C-alpha positions as CSV (number, residue, x, y, z in Angstrom):
1,X,10.9,21.1,2.8
2,X,13.7,23.2,4.3
3,X,11.7,26.4,3.8
4,X,8.6,24.8,5.4
5,X,10.8,23.8,8.4
6,X,11.9,27.4,8.7
7,X,8.3,28.5,9.0
8,X,7.9,26.2,12.0
9,X,11.1,27.6,13.5
10,X,9.8,31.1,13.2
11,X,6.4,30.0,14.6
12,X,8.1,28.3,17.6
13,X,10.3,31.4,18.3
14,X,7.5,33.8,17.9
15,X,5.1,32.0,20.1
16,X,7.8,31.5,22.8
17,X,8.7,35.2,22.8
18,X,5.1,36.4,23.0
19,X,4.2,33.8,25.7
20,X,7.2,34.7,27.9
21,X,6.7,38.5,27.4
22,X,3.0,38.2,28.2
23,X,3.7,36.3,31.4
24,X,6.4,38.7,32.5
25,X,4.1,41.7,32.0
26,X,1.1,40.0,33.7
27,X,3.2,39.0,36.7
28,X,5.2,42.2,37.1
29,X,2.7,44.8,35.9
30,X,-0.8,43.1,36.3
31,X,-2.5,46.4,35.8
32,X,-1.0,46.5,32.3
33,X,-1.3,42.8,31.4
34,X,-4.7,43.1,29.9
35,X,-3.6,45.9,27.6
36,X,-0.5,43.9,26.6
37,X,-2.5,40.7,25.8
38,X,-5.1,42.7,23.9
39,X,-2.4,44.3,21.9
40,X,-1.0,40.9,20.9
41,X,-4.6,39.8,20.1
42,X,-5.1,42.8,17.8
43,X,-1.8,42.2,16.0
44,X,-2.5,38.5,15.4
45,X,-6.0,39.3,14.1
46,X,-4.7,42.0,11.7
47,X,-2.0,39.7,10.5
48,X,-4.5,36.9,9.9
49,X,-6.7,39.2,7.8
50,X,-3.8,40.0,5.5
51,X,-2.2,36.5,5.4
52,X,-5.6,34.9,4.6
53,X,-5.4,36.3,1.1
54,X,-2.5,33.9,0.2
55,X,-3.3,30.2,-0.2
56,X,-0.5,27.8,0.7
57,X,0.2,24.1,0.4
58,X,-0.1,22.6,3.9
59,X,2.4,19.7,4.0
60,X,1.7,17.0,6.6
61,X,4.4,14.7,5.2
62,X,2.0,11.8,4.7
63,X,-0.6,14.0,3.0
64,X,-1.2,17.7,2.2
65,X,-3.9,20.1,1.3
66,X,-4.4,23.8,0.5
67,X,-5.4,26.4,3.1
68,X,-5.0,30.1,3.7
69,X,-1.5,31.0,5.1
70,X,-3.4,32.5,8.1
71,X,-3.9,29.0,9.5
72,X,-0.6,29.5,11.2
73,X,-2.0,32.6,13.0
74,X,-5.6,31.5,13.9
75,X,-4.5,29.3,16.8
76,X,-2.4,32.2,18.2
77,X,-5.6,34.2,18.3
78,X,-7.5,31.5,20.1
79,X,-4.6,31.1,22.6
80,X,-4.5,34.8,23.4
81,X,-8.3,34.7,24.2
82,X,-7.5,31.9,26.7
83,X,-4.6,33.8,28.2
84,X,-6.8,36.8,28.8
85,X,-9.6,34.6,30.2
86,X,-7.3,32.7,32.5
87,X,-6.1,35.8,34.3
88,X,-8.6,38.5,33.8
89,X,-11.9,36.6,33.5
90,X,-14.6,36.2,31.0
91,X,-16.0,39.7,31.2
92,X,-12.6,41.2,30.3
93,X,-12.2,38.6,27.5
94,X,-15.5,39.8,25.9
95,X,-14.2,43.4,26.2
96,X,-10.9,42.4,24.4
97,X,-13.0,40.8,21.7
98,X,-15.0,44.0,21.1
99,X,-11.8,46.1,21.1
100,X,-10.2,43.7,18.6
101,X,-13.3,43.7,16.4
102,X,-13.4,47.5,16.3
103,X,-9.7,47.6,15.2
104,X,-10.5,45.2,12.3
105,X,-13.4,47.4,11.2
106,X,-11.0,50.4,11.2
107,X,-8.4,48.4,9.3
108,X,-10.8,47.6,6.5
109,X,-12.0,51.3,6.5
110,X,-8.4,52.5,6.2
111,X,-7.6,50.1,3.4
112,X,-10.8,51.1,1.5
113,X,-9.9,54.8,2.1
114,X,-6.4,54.4,0.6
115,X,-7.7,52.4,-2.3
116,X,-9.9,55.4,-3.4
117,X,-6.7,57.5,-3.8
118,X,-4.8,57.6,-7.1
119,X,-1.4,55.8,-7.0
120,X,1.8,57.7,-7.7
121,X,2.8,57.3,-11.4
122,X,6.1,55.5,-10.5
123,X,4.3,52.9,-8.2
124,X,4.6,49.7,-10.2
125,X,2.6,47.4,-8.0
126,X,-0.9,48.9,-8.1
127,X,-2.5,45.8,-9.6
128,X,-0.9,43.5,-7.1
129,X,-1.9,45.9,-4.3
130,X,-5.5,46.0,-5.4
131,X,-5.7,42.2,-5.9
132,X,-4.6,41.7,-2.3
133,X,-6.4,44.5,-0.5
134,X,-9.6,44.8,-2.5
135,X,-11.6,42.4,-0.3
136,X,-15.2,41.8,-1.3
137,X,-17.9,43.0,1.1
138,X,-19.2,39.4,1.4
139,X,-15.9,38.0,2.5
140,X,-15.3,40.9,5.0
141,X,-18.8,40.5,6.5
142,X,-18.3,36.8,6.7
143,X,-15.0,37.3,8.6
144,X,-16.6,39.7,11.0
145,X,-19.6,37.5,11.8
146,X,-17.5,34.3,12.3
147,X,-15.0,36.2,14.5
148,X,-17.7,37.7,16.8
149,X,-19.6,34.4,17.2
150,X,-16.6,32.0,17.6
151,X,-14.5,34.2,19.8
152,X,-17.3,34.8,22.3
153,X,-18.2,31.1,22.3
154,X,-14.5,30.3,23.0
155,X,-14.6,32.7,26.0
156,X,-17.8,31.1,27.3
157,X,-16.5,27.5,26.9
158,X,-13.2,28.2,28.5
159,X,-14.7,30.0,31.4
160,X,-17.3,27.3,31.9
161,X,-14.8,24.5,32.0
162,X,-12.5,26.5,34.3
163,X,-15.4,27.1,36.8
164,X,-16.6,23.5,36.6
165,X,-13.2,21.9,37.5
166,X,-11.7,24.6,39.6
167,X,-11.9,22.5,42.8
168,X,-10.2,19.5,41.2
169,X,-7.4,21.7,39.9
170,X,-6.1,22.2,43.5
171,X,-4.6,18.7,43.4
172,X,-2.2,19.8,40.6
173,X,-1.4,23.3,41.9
174,X,2.3,22.6,42.2
175,X,2.7,21.6,38.5
176,X,0.5,23.0,35.8
177,X,2.1,20.8,33.1
178,X,0.4,17.7,34.5
179,X,-2.9,19.3,35.3
180,X,-5.4,17.7,32.8
181,X,-8.0,20.4,33.4
182,X,-5.7,23.1,32.1
183,X,-5.1,21.1,28.9
184,X,-8.9,20.3,28.7
185,X,-10.2,23.9,28.8
186,X,-7.5,25.1,26.4
187,X,-7.9,22.3,23.9
188,X,-11.7,22.1,24.0
189,X,-12.3,25.9,23.7
190,X,-9.8,26.1,20.8
191,X,-11.3,23.2,19.0
192,X,-14.8,24.7,19.3
193,X,-13.6,28.1,18.2
194,X,-11.4,27.0,15.3
195,X,-13.9,24.5,14.0
196,X,-16.9,26.8,14.1
197,X,-14.9,29.6,12.6
198,X,-14.0,27.4,9.6
199,X,-17.6,26.3,9.0
200,X,-19.2,29.7,9.5
201,X,-16.7,31.8,7.5
202,X,-16.4,29.5,4.5
203,X,-20.1,28.9,4.3
204,X,-20.9,32.6,4.4
205,X,-18.1,33.7,2.2
206,X,-18.1,31.1,-0.5
207,X,-21.4,29.2,-0.6
208,X,-22.8,29.1,-4.1
209,X,-19.4,30.2,-5.6
210,X,-17.0,27.4,-4.7
211,X,-17.2,23.8,-3.4
212,X,-17.2,24.7,0.3
213,X,-16.8,21.2,1.8
214,X,-13.1,20.8,0.8
215,X,-12.4,24.3,2.0
216,X,-14.1,23.7,5.3
217,X,-12.3,20.4,5.9
218,X,-8.9,21.9,5.0
219,X,-9.3,24.7,7.4
220,X,-10.7,22.6,10.2
221,X,-7.8,20.1,9.9
222,X,-5.0,22.6,9.6
223,X,-6.3,25.0,12.2
224,X,-6.9,22.3,14.8
225,X,-3.5,20.6,14.2
226,X,-1.7,23.9,14.9
227,X,-4.1,24.7,17.7
228,X,-3.3,21.5,19.4
229,X,0.4,22.0,18.9
230,X,0.4,25.4,20.6
231,X,-1.3,24.1,23.8
232,X,2.0,23.5,25.6
233,X,2.7,27.2,25.4
234,X,-0.6,28.0,27.2
235,X,0.3,25.4,29.9
236,X,3.8,27.0,30.2
237,X,2.0,30.4,30.6
238,X,-0.1,29.0,33.4
239,X,2.9,27.4,35.1
240,X,4.9,30.6,35.0
241,X,2.0,32.5,36.5
242,X,2.1,30.2,39.6
243,X,2.3,32.3,42.7
244,X,1.2,35.5,41.1
245,X,-1.9,37.4,42.2
246,X,-4.4,36.8,39.5
247,X,-7.0,39.4,38.5
248,X,-10.2,37.7,37.5
249,X,-13.9,38.0,37.8
């Protein structure tokens, strides 16, 4: 239990640092903010690809289930999409998604390239390395397809909700923390993204090989719980941006 709490502490500190750093860059150097947020996006995505290979026991105190360790990272990915969308608009968000996708293709190519090389005779962890980084083509393709579909839908949902309620938001311009429309677009876009990602990825990757329903349910529950918990950081991001000159569509 103590170790599990440490994970949440690391999670809290990491998200706080990235949110504050992102806001500082966007406000002080808006011309570089898109690059900075896209960089965080790429790092999160690469980390999720690696961490997904390790299943963990997700303890909710009153119950628990198994899920990939990357469930702690997926909501970060959804949040960064929202952070880009909030400031730089939907078109730039789609560009960031394409950039991130290309980096993940390159990551897989580089891993495959290294796996074709003979290990040094004194390297004792070759079997462990291969077991972690020898991803099947089916799982890789499933990951790519779900990422492209769900990330772009997230961008569309977020942008649509923002445009729909932009006039009503003016009533809360002095305090983003009580603005229900900021919470709405962040929460709804993340729920759609994380839920669809779980359904599409698990179905494409494991249908016919494993019982997919328990895997889908486990991922949906765990991702959306963490996705909901990280919403205050997005609201904090929005609040800190108050008064800055936003660059958007």
